[in-house]
C-alpha positions, 0 to 999 in steps of 0.5 A: 524481534523485528520479524517484519518483511518490509522489502519484499513479498510473502508469497511463499506463505501462500504456496497453495494459492500460488500452485492454483495460479500456476495451474490456471485456476481462478483464484481470489486475491490474498490481499486487496488494497482499498480506499473508502474515498478519493479525498484527502486533507493533505496535498503531498508533493509525491502523491501518486493518487492525484495522477490517477483520479477517476470518476465515481460515486460516493461509497456508502456504509452499505456498499462498504459492508457488501464489499467486505462480505464479498471479500470474505466469501471469496476467500480474501485474507486481508484488506488494507485501507491503503489506496488513492484516498484518506479512508479515515475521513469517512464517517463509517471508517471505524465501522468498516474496520470493526466489520472486517475484523468481525468477519475474520479478515486481517485489516490494516490502515495506512493514513496521514493520521490527522483525521483520527479521533483519539476517543476511537483509537482503543477500538481501532487499535484492537481491530487492526493488524497494523497501523502505518502513519505516512510521515515523510518529515521529522520537523514541522516546517518540512512536514508542512511543505512536503505534505501540503498541510500546516505545521500545526498538523505535524504536532497533531499527528505527533500526539496521535502517534504517541497516544497510539503507542501508549494505548498499545503498550498499556493494553498489550494490543497486538497491532504493529505501529509504524512510520513510512517515509516516502523519499524523494531525493530532495528530502535527503535532509529528513532521512536521519531525523526520520529514523530518530523520530520513530525511535523517539515516538516508540513505534515498531518500525520506520520504513524509508521507501522510494517514490513511484512515478507514472509512465510520463514522469509527472512527479519528476523523480530522478532515480539516479539521484538516489545513489547519492543517498546510500550512505545516509540510508545506511546510517539511518538503518543503524538506529535499529534496536531489538525493539525498533526497526529502521528499514530501507526498501533497497530492492526498489531504491537500487533498481530505479525505474527498471523492471526485470520482467515484462508481464504483469502477473500479480493482480489476481493475488494482490488487487488494488481498488479505488476510493471511487468504487472502481475495481481495476487491477492496480492503482497505476491503471485507475486513470481514465486513459486506462479505462480499457482495463477497468472491470466494474464499480461497486458504487454503480451496483456491481458486487465484487464477488460477481465481478470476480466470477465474471468473464470481464475480470479474467479477460483483463487479468489474462491480458495483463499476463500476456504478450499483448501487454508490456509493463515497461511501456504501459505502466508507471514504475515501482508499483506496489506489486513489483516484487510479487511480479518479479517472483511470479515471473521467475516461477513462470520462466524458470532457469536451466538446471533447477534440480541443482539447488 
């Protein structure tokens, strides 16, 4: 039970791709994080997406389907609708999920949950590998404050999660349903209530994660303050049972904003794309001030597969992995690719005496 890796990476299950990468081959991403829009009905205090707004046009259904077809042809394994916008607000959201599943891609969704339509839930759950609700408070007042919405929204989302759990149980859907709490130090009062909420709702897991900040600290996260919360986080994990997991992302909460590597190796394996249609290596480079790292835009006639085959794509990827780029100076902290970068950096720079296991 609880066979999830929620604090780490799964690179060891793709050693063929890792070997090709080490050999310098042009590989397709294993996973792509993608959004169908940059818009969102919420205004979360910790939202990193609003720091990375970039110009683009509207992604249409045809553009989205082309993206999925290209991803499949390239050899991409999974698409997660988790990026800089709330994809569930797009009219063809459910069509995109169904199309991805039809193509044989693993599809996942991260959502605030509020825009989901109850009559569409059976179809959605049937087609997803996982559905993650971004919930960072367990009572209506704190929820409204942290997520920049209304107390009514809390009750709406609560009902939707309950319905998803019921549908999964009654139809024996294989989808994993989880909650994610983005923890800022000021939210300490919600740590234990969130652990309890997930158990009450009957979801598979609740994950409590750090808050990423940009290179200028615009969200104002004091990473030293996390140390004062360790006892609460340890107590939260005690709510784990054989059917329910509470997991703290200790690796990032304890590392703060300090990286153990300087190069960015992960984007060829794990690509992030914007709801504006922008194709860039990661979410931390969506902001126009990083335009020099932009590769193309699917709303402006570019096809994902053509960009991937082109020289510009690999010029950017190789630059990030070179000594001309320093993640500790040019990036925000604790990015989604951090653990993968740590692993790949160790592979690229092995220690002495590796044959003595």
